[in-house]
Biopython code that builds the backbone (N, CA, C, O; Angstrom):
import numpy as np
from Bio.PDB.StructureBuilder import StructureBuilder

atoms = [
    (1, "MET", "N", (265.138, -58.521, 42.394)),
    (1, "MET", "CA", (265.274, -59.241, 43.669)),
    (1, "MET", "C", (266.041, -60.532, 43.394)),
    (1, "MET", "O", (265.698, -61.284, 42.481)),
    (2, "SER", "N", (267.083, -60.784, 44.191)),
    (2, "SER", "CA", (267.877, -61.966, 43.975)),
    (2, "SER", "C", (267.110, -63.194, 44.538)),
    (2, "SER", "O", (266.234, -63.065, 45.393)),
    (3, "ALA", "N", (267.477, -64.375, 44.024)),
    (3, "ALA", "CA", (266.821, -65.600, 44.439)),
    (3, "ALA", "C", (266.999, -65.798, 45.973)),
    (3, "ALA", "O", (266.160, -66.404, 46.639)),
    (4, "ARG", "N", (268.099, -65.276, 46.486)),
    (4, "ARG", "CA", (268.358, -65.455, 47.915)),
    (4, "ARG", "C", (267.326, -64.744, 48.771)),
    (4, "ARG", "O", (267.114, -65.145, 49.915)),
    (5, "HIS", "N", (266.670, -63.697, 48.261)),
    (5, "HIS", "CA", (265.724, -62.902, 49.019)),
    (5, "HIS", "C", (264.245, -63.223, 48.681)),
    (5, "HIS", "O", (263.337, -62.669, 49.299)),
    (6, "GLN", "N", (264.015, -64.105, 47.714)),
    (6, "GLN", "CA", (262.653, -64.444, 47.383)),
    (6, "GLN", "C", (262.016, -65.286, 48.456)),
    (6, "GLN", "O", (262.704, -66.063, 49.118)),
    (7, "ASN", "N", (260.753, -65.157, 48.641)),
    (7, "ASN", "CA", (259.978, -65.981, 49.586)),
    (7, "ASN", "C", (260.553, -65.904, 51.017)),
    (7, "ASN", "O", (260.586, -66.916, 51.717)),
    (8, "LYS", "N", (260.993, -64.752, 51.442)),
    (8, "LYS", "CA", (261.537, -64.633, 52.768)),
    (8, "LYS", "C", (260.845, -63.469, 53.476)),
    (8, "LYS", "O", (260.687, -62.388, 52.910)),
    (9, "ALA", "N", (260.428, -63.713, 54.745)),
    (9, "ALA", "CA", (259.790, -62.662, 55.510)),
    (9, "ALA", "C", (260.235, -62.802, 56.964)),
    (9, "ALA", "O", (260.501, -63.905, 57.443)),
    (10, "VAL", "N", (260.309, -61.674, 57.649)),
    (10, "VAL", "CA", (260.648, -61.674, 59.041)),
    (10, "VAL", "C", (259.697, -60.751, 59.793)),
    (10, "VAL", "O", (259.485, -59.608, 59.388)),
    (11, "THR", "N", (259.129, -61.240, 60.878)),
    (11, "THR", "CA", (258.302, -60.403, 61.706)),
    (11, "THR", "C", (258.825, -60.530, 63.140)),
    (11, "THR", "O", (259.333, -61.580, 63.532)),
    (12, "THR", "N", (258.697, -59.456, 63.910)),
    (12, "THR", "CA", (259.123, -59.512, 65.307)),
    (12, "THR", "C", (258.014, -59.041, 66.207)),
    (12, "THR", "O", (257.142, -58.269, 65.810)),
    (13, "ARG", "N", (258.067, -59.513, 67.403)),
    (13, "ARG", "CA", (257.076, -59.113, 68.448)),
    (13, "ARG", "C", (257.843, -59.071, 69.760)),
    (13, "ARG", "O", (258.677, -59.928, 70.052)),
    (14, "SER", "N", (257.525, -58.021, 70.555)),
    (14, "SER", "CA", (258.162, -57.883, 71.867)),
    (14, "SER", "C", (257.126, -57.781, 72.936)),
    (14, "SER", "O", (256.083, -57.155, 72.747)),
    (15, "ASN", "N", (257.405, -58.396, 74.069)),
    (15, "ASN", "CA", (256.509, -58.324, 75.249)),
    (15, "ASN", "C", (257.338, -57.921, 76.446)),
    (15, "ASN", "O", (258.434, -58.443, 76.648)),
    (16, "TRP", "N", (256.828, -56.997, 77.244)),
    (16, "TRP", "CA", (257.500, -56.531, 78.443)),
    (16, "TRP", "C", (256.875, -57.227, 79.658)),
    (16, "TRP", "O", (255.660, -57.173, 79.851)),
    (17, "PHE", "N", (257.695, -57.867, 80.460)),
    (17, "PHE", "CA", (257.243, -58.532, 81.675)),
    (17, "PHE", "C", (257.836, -57.840, 82.857)),
    (17, "PHE", "O", (259.044, -57.609, 82.905)),
    (18, "GLU", "N", (256.991, -57.497, 83.834)),
    (18, "GLU", "CA", (257.525, -56.833, 85.035)),
    (18, "GLU", "C", (256.696, -57.234, 86.214)),
    (18, "GLU", "O", (255.467, -57.162, 86.197)),
    (19, "ASP", "N", (257.415, -57.673, 87.273)),
    (19, "ASP", "CA", (256.806, -57.879, 88.557)),
    (19, "ASP", "C", (257.838, -57.490, 89.586)),
    (19, "ASP", "O", (258.828, -56.846, 89.238)),
    (20, "SER", "N", (257.651, -57.850, 90.823)),
    (20, "SER", "CA", (258.555, -57.337, 91.906)),
    (20, "SER", "C", (259.984, -57.901, 91.743)),
    (20, "SER", "O", (260.934, -57.298, 92.242)),
    (21, "ASP", "N", (260.144, -59.014, 91.072)),
    (21, "ASP", "CA", (261.484, -59.617, 90.942)),
    (21, "ASP", "C", (262.046, -59.612, 89.553)),
    (21, "ASP", "O", (263.204, -59.986, 89.368)),
    (22, "LEU", "N", (261.273, -59.201, 88.552)),
    (22, "LEU", "CA", (261.693, -59.381, 87.185)),
    (22, "LEU", "C", (261.304, -58.228, 86.309)),
    (22, "LEU", "O", (260.150, -57.799, 86.337)),
    (23, "SER", "N", (262.224, -57.711, 85.532)),
    (23, "SER", "CA", (261.968, -56.731, 84.487)),
    (23, "SER", "C", (262.596, -57.310, 83.238)),
    (23, "SER", "O", (263.820, -57.305, 83.104)),
    (24, "CYS", "N", (261.795, -57.800, 82.337)),
    (24, "CYS", "CA", (262.345, -58.572, 81.212)),
    (24, "CYS", "C", (261.604, -58.199, 79.909)),
    (24, "CYS", "O", (260.383, -58.045, 79.887)),
    (25, "LEU", "N", (262.373, -58.064, 78.856)),
    (25, "LEU", "CA", (261.815, -57.841, 77.513)),
    (25, "LEU", "C", (262.065, -59.102, 76.703)),
    (25, "LEU", "O", (263.205, -59.484, 76.439)),
    (26, "GLU", "N", (260.954, -59.740, 76.314)),
    (26, "GLU", "CA", (261.076, -60.926, 75.467)),
    (26, "GLU", "C", (260.769, -60.536, 74.042)),
    (26, "GLU", "O", (259.752, -59.905, 73.752)),
    (27, "THR", "N", (261.676, -60.928, 73.151)),
    (27, "THR", "CA", (261.444, -60.642, 71.715)),
    (27, "THR", "C", (261.393, -61.958, 70.985)),
    (27, "THR", "O", (262.208, -62.848, 71.225)),
    (28, "ALA", "N", (260.420, -62.081, 70.083)),
    (28, "ALA", "CA", (260.279, -63.266, 69.250)),
    (28, "ALA", "C", (260.294, -62.826, 67.812)),
    (28, "ALA", "O", (259.575, -61.905, 67.424)),
    (29, "ALA", "N", (261.112, -63.480, 67.024)),
    (29, "ALA", "CA", (261.171, -63.235, 65.589)),
    (29, "ALA", "C", (260.681, -64.450, 64.843)),
    (29, "ALA", "O", (261.075, -65.578, 65.139)),
    (30, "THR", "N", (259.841, -64.222, 63.897)),
    (30, "THR", "CA", (259.308, -65.321, 63.082)),
    (30, "THR", "C", (259.930, -65.198, 61.675)),
    (30, "THR", "O", (259.730, -64.188, 61.001)),
    (31, "PHE", "N", (260.645, -66.172, 61.254)),
    (31, "PHE", "CA", (261.294, -66.171, 59.964)),
    (31, "PHE", "C", (260.532, -67.153, 59.066)),
    (31, "PHE", "O", (260.320, -68.311, 59.426)),
    (32, "VAL", "N", (260.122, -66.657, 57.878)),
    (32, "VAL", "CA", (259.427, -67.483, 56.934)),
    (32, "VAL", "C", (260.252, -67.506, 55.650)),
    (32, "VAL", "O", (260.513, -66.452, 55.069)),
    (33, "ARG", "N", (260.661, -68.678, 55.203)),
    (33, "ARG", "CA", (261.440, -68.750, 53.969)),
    (33, "ARG", "C", (261.110, -70.072, 53.269)),
    (33, "ARG", "O", (261.188, -71.155, 53.851)),
    (34, "ASN", "N", (260.745, -69.934, 52.022)),
    (34, "ASN", "CA", (260.400, -71.065, 51.207)),
    (34, "ASN", "C", (259.329, -71.931, 51.838)),
    (34, "ASN", "O", (259.394, -73.159, 51.779)),
    (35, "GLY", "N", (258.330, -71.276, 52.448)),
    (35, "GLY", "CA", (257.224, -71.975, 53.061)),
    (35, "GLY", "C", (257.535, -72.585, 54.414)),
    (35, "GLY", "O", (256.660, -73.218, 55.005)),
    (36, "ARG", "N", (258.699, -72.427, 54.910)),
    (36, "ARG", "CA", (259.088, -72.937, 56.224)),
    (36, "ARG", "C", (259.128, -71.808, 57.239)),
    (36, "ARG", "O", (259.712, -70.753, 56.990)),
    (37, "THR", "N", (258.506, -72.040, 58.377)),
    (37, "THR", "CA", (258.440, -71.016, 59.464)),
    (37, "THR", "C", (259.294, -71.473, 60.656)),
    (37, "THR", "O", (259.252, -72.621, 61.099)),
    (38, "GLU", "N", (260.066, -70.499, 61.141)),
    (38, "GLU", "CA", (260.876, -70.764, 62.321)),
    (38, "GLU", "C", (260.769, -69.569, 63.266)),
    (38, "GLU", "O", (260.878, -68.418, 62.842)),
    (39, "VAL", "N", (260.555, -69.851, 64.536)),
    (39, "VAL", "CA", (260.427, -68.805, 65.568)),
    (39, "VAL", "C", (261.634, -68.861, 66.470)),
    (39, "VAL", "O", (261.979, -69.932, 66.971)),
    (40, "ARG", "N", (262.278, -67.746, 66.688)),
    (40, "ARG", "CA", (263.398, -67.665, 67.611)),
    (40, "ARG", "C", (263.047, -66.607, 68.660)),
    (40, "ARG", "O", (262.505, -65.551, 68.332)),
    (41, "LYS", "N", (263.360, -66.900, 69.917)),
    (41, "LYS", "CA", (263.057, -65.989, 71.042)),
    (41, "LYS", "C", (264.374, -65.643, 71.761)),
    (41, "LYS", "O", (265.301, -66.451, 71.817)),
    (42, "TRP", "N", (264.423, -64.447, 72.296)),
    (42, "TRP", "CA", (265.518, -64.028, 73.154)),
    (42, "TRP", "C", (264.983, -63.036, 74.161)),
    (42, "TRP", "O", (263.949, -62.403, 73.947)),
    (43, "TRP", "N", (265.714, -62.907, 75.285)),
    (43, "TRP", "CA", (265.249, -62.100, 76.379)),
    (43, "TRP", "C", (266.345, -61.111, 76.788)),
    (43, "TRP", "O", (267.539, -61.398, 76.701)),
    (44, "TYR", "N", (265.891, -59.936, 77.236)),
    (44, "TYR", "CA", (266.767, -58.879, 77.792)),
    (44, "TYR", "C", (266.251, -58.598, 79.204)),
    (44, "TYR", "O", (265.071, -58.304, 79.396)),
    (45, "TRP", "N", (267.122, -58.689, 80.161)),
    (45, "TRP", "CA", (266.761, -58.279, 81.528)),
    (45, "TRP", "C", (267.210, -56.881, 81.735)),
    (45, "TRP", "O", (268.327, -56.500, 81.383)),
    (46, "VAL", "N", (266.322, -56.112, 82.314)),
    (46, "VAL", "CA", (266.581, -54.675, 82.535)),
    (46, "VAL", "C", (266.629, -54.383, 84.031)),
    (46, "VAL", "O", (265.695, -54.714, 84.763)),
    (47, "TYR", "N", (267.715, -53.766, 84.483)),
    (47, "TYR", "CA", (267.881, -53.485, 85.888)),
    (47, "TYR", "C", (268.064, -52.005, 86.121)),
    (47, "TYR", "O", (268.759, -51.348, 85.346)),
    (48, "THR", "N", (267.479, -51.467, 87.142)),
    (48, "THR", "CA", (267.734, -50.090, 87.544)),
    (48, "THR", "C", (269.015, -50.068, 88.380)),
    (48, "THR", "O", (269.490, -51.108, 88.837)),
    (49, "VAL", "N", (269.577, -48.840, 88.577)),
    (49, "VAL", "CA", (270.769, -48.722, 89.404)),
    (49, "VAL", "C", (270.447, -49.218, 90.804)),
    (49, "VAL", "O", (271.277, -49.869, 91.439)),
    (50, "GLY", "N", (269.237, -48.914, 91.295)),
    (50, "GLY", "CA", (268.849, -49.345, 92.649)),
    (50, "GLY", "C", (268.822, -50.867, 92.745)),
    (50, "GLY", "O", (269.255, -51.427, 93.752)),
    (51, "GLU", "N", (268.324, -51.538, 91.721)),
    (51, "GLU", "CA", (268.306, -53.004, 91.708)),
    (51, "GLU", "C", (269.717, -53.560, 91.713)),
    (51, "GLU", "O", (270.019, -54.497, 92.452)),
    (52, "ILE", "N", (270.580, -52.984, 90.887)),
    (52, "ILE", "CA", (271.959, -53.453, 90.800)),
    (52, "ILE", "C", (272.637, -53.233, 92.162)),
    (52, "ILE", "O", (273.370, -54.099, 92.640)),
    (53, "ARG", "N", (272.392, -52.087, 92.772)),
    (53, "ARG", "CA", (273.011, -51.809, 94.090)),
    (53, "ARG", "C", (272.557, -52.862, 95.115)),
    (53, "ARG", "O", (273.391, -53.375, 95.861)),
    (54, "ARG", "N", (271.248, -53.200, 95.170)),
    (54, "ARG", "CA", (270.745, -54.212, 96.078)),
    (54, "ARG", "C", (271.332, -55.587, 95.799)),
    (54, "ARG", "O", (271.681, -56.307, 96.735)),
    (55, "LEU", "N", (271.449, -55.966, 94.527)),
    (55, "LEU", "CA", (272.003, -57.264, 94.172)),
    (55, "LEU", "C", (273.477, -57.337, 94.598)),
    (55, "LEU", "O", (273.910, -58.361, 95.126)),
    (56, "LEU", "N", (274.251, -56.266, 94.375)),
    (56, "LEU", "CA", (275.653, -56.264, 94.783)),
    (56, "LEU", "C", (275.800, -56.337, 96.307)),
    (56, "LEU", "O", (276.660, -57.048, 96.827)),
    (57, "GLU", "N", (274.932, -55.577, 97.021)),
    (57, "GLU", "CA", (274.987, -55.614, 98.479)),
    (57, "GLU", "C", (274.693, -57.039, 99.037)),
    (57, "GLU", "O", (275.252, -57.455, 100.052)),
    (58, "GLN", "N", (273.822, -57.739, 98.352)),
    (58, "GLN", "CA", (273.453, -59.097, 98.804)),
    (58, "GLN", "C", (274.646, -60.062, 98.754)),
    (58, "GLN", "O", (274.681, -61.075, 99.454)),
    (59, "VAL", "N", (275.605, -59.722, 97.918)),
    (59, "VAL", "CA", (276.826, -60.604, 97.815)),
    (59, "VAL", "C", (278.057, -59.926, 98.374)),
    (59, "VAL", "O", (279.185, -60.334, 98.096)),
    (60, "GLY", "N", (277.831, -58.876, 99.172)),
    (60, "GLY", "CA", (278.950, -58.271, 99.910)),
    (60, "GLY", "C", (279.708, -57.208, 99.152)),
    (60, "GLY", "O", (280.864, -56.955, 99.491)),
    (61, "LEU", "N", (279.140, -56.573, 98.157)),
    (61, "LEU", "CA", (279.798, -55.525, 97.409)),
    (61, "LEU", "C", (279.027, -54.208, 97.519)),
    (61, "LEU", "O", (277.810, -54.200, 97.702)),
    (62, "ALA", "N", (279.742, -53.121, 97.406)),
    (62, "ALA", "CA", (279.132, -51.801, 97.503)),
    (62, "ALA", "C", (279.585, -50.950, 96.322)),
    (62, "ALA", "O", (280.743, -51.023, 95.913)),
    (63, "ILE", "N", (278.673, -50.140, 95.771)),
    (63, "ILE", "CA", (279.023, -49.247, 94.676)),
    (63, "ILE", "C", (279.695, -48.022, 95.256)),
    (63, "ILE", "O", (279.187, -47.400, 96.189)),
    (64, "THR", "N", (280.881, -47.672, 94.674)),
    (64, "THR", "CA", (281.586, -46.496, 95.122)),
    (64, "THR", "C", (281.454, -45.325, 94.103)),
    (64, "THR", "O", (281.476, -44.154, 94.480)),
    (65, "ASN", "N", (281.320, -45.677, 92.837)),
    (65, "ASN", "CA", (281.141, -44.659, 91.763)),
    (65, "ASN", "C", (280.315, -45.201, 90.644)),
    (65, "ASN", "O", (280.311, -46.405, 90.388)),
    (66, "LEU", "N", (279.603, -44.310, 89.961)),
    (66, "LEU", "CA", (278.848, -44.630, 88.751)),
    (66, "LEU", "C", (279.270, -43.642, 87.694)),
    (66, "LEU", "O", (279.265, -42.433, 87.924)),
    (67, "TYR", "N", (279.643, -44.164, 86.514)),
    (67, "TYR", "CA", (280.029, -43.325, 85.376)),
    (67, "TYR", "C", (279.129, -43.612, 84.207)),
    (67, "TYR", "O", (278.638, -44.728, 84.035)),
    (68, "GLY", "N", (278.917, -42.589, 83.403)),
    (68, "GLY", "CA", (278.048, -42.723, 82.208)),
    (68, "GLY", "C", (278.821, -42.862, 80.926)),
    (68, "GLY", "O", (278.223, -42.994, 79.858)),
    (69, "SER", "N", (280.149, -42.837, 80.999)),
    (69, "SER", "CA", (280.979, -42.981, 79.788)),
    (69, "SER", "C", (282.415, -43.384, 80.229)),
    (69, "SER", "O", (282.782, -43.316, 81.402)),
    (70, "LEU", "N", (283.176, -43.795, 79.235)),
    (70, "LEU", "CA", (284.565, -44.245, 79.537)),
    (70, "LEU", "C", (285.455, -43.068, 79.910)),
    (70, "LEU", "O", (286.511, -43.266, 80.511)),
    (71, "ASP", "N", (285.052, -41.842, 79.568)),
    (71, "ASP", "CA", (285.903, -40.691, 79.924)),
    (71, "ASP", "C", (285.569, -40.147, 81.290)),
    (71, "ASP", "O", (286.022, -39.057, 81.641)),
    (72, "GLY", "N", (284.769, -40.891, 82.097)),
    (72, "GLY", "CA", (284.555, -40.530, 83.501)),
    (72, "GLY", "C", (283.415, -39.536, 83.754)),
    (72, "GLY", "O", (283.309, -38.979, 84.847)),
    (73, "GLN", "N", (282.561, -39.313, 82.745)),
    (73, "GLN", "CA", (281.400, -38.436, 83.011)),
    (73, "GLN", "C", (280.453, -39.122, 84.018)),
    (73, "GLN", "O", (280.259, -40.337, 83.969)),
    (74, "PRO", "N", (279.873, -38.326, 84.924)),
    (74, "PRO", "CA", (278.975, -38.923, 85.896)),
    (74, "PRO", "C", (277.786, -39.598, 85.221)),
    (74, "PRO", "O", (277.315, -39.148, 84.176)),
    (75, "TYR", "N", (277.307, -40.681, 85.828)),
    (75, "TYR", "CA", (276.133, -41.381, 85.290)),
    (75, "TYR", "C", (274.908, -40.535, 85.566)),
    (75, "TYR", "O", (274.755, -39.979, 86.653)),
    (76, "LYS", "N", (274.030, -40.442, 84.564)),
    (76, "LYS", "CA", (272.720, -39.854, 84.734)),
    (76, "LYS", "C", (271.774, -40.561, 83.802)),
    (76, "LYS", "O", (272.208, -41.242, 82.873)),
    (77, "SER", "N", (270.473, -40.408, 84.038)),
    (77, "SER", "CA", (269.488, -41.045, 83.178)),
    (77, "SER", "C", (269.717, -40.598, 81.756)),
    (77, "SER", "O", (269.828, -39.399, 81.497)),
    (78, "GLY", "N", (269.793, -41.545, 80.813)),
    (78, "GLY", "CA", (270.051, -41.245, 79.445)),
    (78, "GLY", "C", (271.504, -41.368, 79.059)),
    (78, "GLY", "O", (271.831, -41.219, 77.881)),
    (79, "SER", "N", (272.404, -41.636, 80.011)),
    (79, "SER", "CA", (273.806, -41.836, 79.662)),
    (79, "SER", "C", (273.938, -43.014, 78.678)),
    (79, "SER", "O", (273.131, -43.943, 78.717)),
    (80, "PRO", "N", (274.920, -42.977, 77.827)),
    (80, "PRO", "CA", (275.064, -44.036, 76.844)),
    (80, "PRO", "C", (275.460, -45.407, 77.425)),
    (80, "PRO", "O", (275.253, -46.447, 76.800)),
    (81, "MET", "N", (276.035, -45.376, 78.637)),
    (81, "MET", "CA", (276.402, -46.630, 79.289)),
    (81, "MET", "C", (276.404, -46.437, 80.785)),
    (81, "MET", "O", (276.307, -45.314, 81.279)),
    (82, "LEU", "N", (276.513, -47.519, 81.494)),
    (82, "LEU", "CA", (276.601, -47.491, 82.935)),
    (82, "LEU", "C", (277.881, -48.247, 83.350)),
    (82, "LEU", "O", (277.994, -49.456, 83.145)),
    (83, "ILE", "N", (278.818, -47.525, 83.924)),
    (83, "ILE", "CA", (280.058, -48.161, 84.414)),
    (83, "ILE", "C", (279.999, -48.112, 85.914)),
    (83, "ILE", "O", (279.853, -47.042, 86.505)),
    (84, "ILE", "N", (280.113, -49.270, 86.536)),
    (84, "ILE", "CA", (279.999, -49.355, 88.010)),
    (84, "ILE", "C", (281.370, -49.661, 88.595)),
    (84, "ILE", "O", (282.059, -50.580, 88.153)),
    (85, "VAL", "N", (281.754, -48.874, 89.597)),
    (85, "VAL", "CA", (282.957, -49.146, 90.350)),
    (85, "VAL", "C", (282.542, -49.481, 91.754)),
    (85, "VAL", "O", (281.754, -48.751, 92.355)),
    (86, "GLY", "N", (283.053, -50.574, 92.299)),
    (86, "GLY", "CA", (282.621, -50.991, 93.615)),
    (86, "GLY", "C", (283.773, -51.585, 94.400)),
    (86, "GLY", "O", (284.901, -51.730, 93.929)),
    (87, "GLU", "N", (283.412, -51.917, 95.625)),
    (87, "GLU", "CA", (284.407, -52.527, 96.523)),
    (87, "GLU", "C", (283.707, -53.602, 97.379)),
    (87, "GLU", "O", (282.486, -53.595, 97.537)),
    (88, "LYS", "N", (284.480, -54.480, 97.899)),
    (88, "LYS", "CA", (283.982, -55.511, 98.760)),
    (88, "LYS", "C", (283.666, -54.893, 100.124)),
    (88, "LYS", "O", (284.486, -54.166, 100.685)),
    (89, "LEU", "N", (282.478, -55.183, 100.650)),
    (89, "LEU", "CA", (282.094, -54.675, 101.930)),
    (89, "LEU", "C", (282.846, -55.419, 103.013)),
    (89, "LEU", "O", (283.017, -56.634, 102.915)),
    (90, "VAL", "N", (283.290, -54.739, 104.023)),
    (90, "VAL", "CA", (283.971, -55.374, 105.150)),
    (90, "VAL", "C", (283.005, -55.315, 106.322)),
    (90, "VAL", "O", (282.500, -54.243, 106.656)),
    (91, "ASP", "N", (282.746, -56.443, 106.942)),
    (91, "ASP", "CA", (281.755, -56.455, 108.042)),
    (91, "ASP", "C", (282.323, -55.713, 109.249)),
    (91, "ASP", "O", (283.527, -55.462, 109.314)),
    (92, "THR", "N", (281.490, -55.374, 110.173)),
    (92, "THR", "CA", (281.839, -54.561, 111.343)),
    (92, "THR", "C", (282.962, -55.177, 112.139)),
    (92, "THR", "O", (283.876, -54.461, 112.549)),
    (93, "ILE", "N", (282.934, -56.506, 112.380)),
    (93, "ILE", "CA", (283.967, -57.153, 113.140)),
    (93, "ILE", "C", (285.324, -57.016, 112.455)),
    (93, "ILE", "O", (286.324, -56.724, 113.111)),
    (94, "SER", "N", (285.362, -57.225, 111.144)),
    (94, "SER", "CA", (286.616, -57.116, 110.409)),
    (94, "SER", "C", (287.147, -55.692, 110.475)),
    (94, "SER", "O", (288.358, -55.505, 110.590)),
    (95, "ARG", "N", (286.302, -54.701, 110.408)),
    (95, "ARG", "CA", (286.756, -53.318, 110.499)),
    (95, "ARG", "C", (287.431, -53.048, 111.841)),
    (95, "ARG", "O", (288.464, -52.382, 111.909)),
    (96, "LYS", "N", (286.830, -53.576, 112.906)),
    (96, "LYS", "CA", (287.431, -53.398, 114.257)),
    (96, "LYS", "C", (288.810, -54.079, 114.311)),
    (96, "LYS", "O", (289.760, -53.541, 114.880)),
    (97, "GLN", "N", (288.894, -55.266, 113.710)),
    (97, "GLN", "CA", (290.168, -56.003, 113.707)),
    (97, "GLN", "C", (291.220, -55.210, 112.922)),
    (97, "GLN", "O", (292.380, -55.142, 113.328)),
    (98, "ILE", "N", (290.819, -54.624, 111.823)),
    (98, "ILE", "CA", (291.753, -53.864, 110.979)),
    (98, "ILE", "C", (292.236, -52.620, 111.755)),
    (98, "ILE", "O", (293.425, -52.301, 111.730)),
    (99, "LYS", "N", (291.324, -51.927, 112.436)),
    (99, "LYS", "CA", (291.693, -50.752, 113.219)),
    (99, "LYS", "C", (292.671, -51.140, 114.358)),
    (99, "LYS", "O", (293.641, -50.431, 114.626)),
    (100, "ASN", "N", (292.390, -52.276, 115.011)),
    (100, "ASN", "CA", (293.238, -52.695, 116.117)),
    (100, "ASN", "C", (294.658, -53.090, 115.626)),
    (100, "ASN", "O", (295.642, -52.904, 116.342)),
    (101, "ARG", "N", (294.739, -53.636, 114.394)),
    (101, "ARG", "CA", (296.039, -54.003, 113.843)),
    (101, "ARG", "C", (296.880, -52.754, 113.518)),
    (101, "ARG", "O", (298.106, -52.763, 113.627)),
    (102, "LYS", "N", (296.197, -51.712, 113.128)),
    (102, "LYS", "CA", (296.885, -50.466, 112.733)),
    (102, "LYS", "C", (297.393, -49.726, 113.956)),
    (102, "LYS", "O", (298.345, -48.950, 113.867)),
    (103, "SER", "N", (296.754, -49.966, 115.109)),
    (103, "SER", "CA", (297.116, -49.240, 116.336)),
    (103, "SER", "C", (298.420, -49.765, 116.973)),
    (103, "SER", "O", (298.850, -49.255, 118.008)),
]
sb = StructureBuilder()
sb.init_structure("model")
sb.init_model(0)
sb.init_chain("A")
sb.init_seg("    ")
for serial, (resi, resn, name, xyz) in enumerate(atoms, 1):
    if name == "N":
        sb.init_residue(resn, " ", resi, " ")
    sb.init_atom(name, np.array(xyz, "f"), 0.0, 1.0, " ", f" {name:<3s}", serial, name[0])
structure = sb.get_structure()
């Protein structure tokens, strides 16, 4: 064992927090080296597609397509990634104005 690795330990702990507004994974790592202890924390927020859809709609955006990979495979549970394609929502008054301009 090299001197660099002597007297060093790392432990981690994760807690899942969930309520109506928050889905969050908090992870804490405790580093012990040469008798000194340091704790570092970080958080991951987890969103469902439905939550993302609602958040986008609140700011005037709509999802038009969901992909599960860069090669255009449809998104499904277990896909390696989530790629969202969306567009800005146009309110009803603006749609009428656009239709009238085209006429």
